[in-house]
C-alpha angles and dihedrals in degrees: 000000000000114000147145120223122200125202142159101075125133147127116307135167121247109279092029131119139236134178118214123201130205114196123189123215127187094021141046117258092207094094098047140082107225129208136194116218133179138200126196122196111281094006136103117257115265131209105233105179142342133202129196122241094260094038093245097117131047137174132192138194111249089242092065104032112129092016105060128053125193121204140159141212107199091186087063093039087234139128121198136203114201108199119194133173090024119200131201088250089064088069108121145105108280122213135182127212142164111268115222099203135047115291091231090060118095087225094069093092091061103034109071144122128243118316125232122241093278136230124246119237116190121183111192142132 
């Protein structure tokens, strides 16, 4: 069974940090661009960040640039999202998915495979 499993979410105060993990099972991540997405209640889903299959290209939503860092360890079949300086508006369920187009393309936020089950991130004092 091919699936992606997200973890690492939680409750954090504004200004805090979290690191999310996206682990693949049933297939090797090496060949895939991977994206992180999020969806807050009542809002459209948003593409947060994308990383190329070899890790040599990345892309970020303007809302997270300078605060979030995407990385990957293909040996561990895992993609990470380091989130620093968190804000209440970062509160959402975060999902990872394979991205079916190049990360430098504007289309990456709408061209993706199935999401995992998600991990809740809540930023609140």
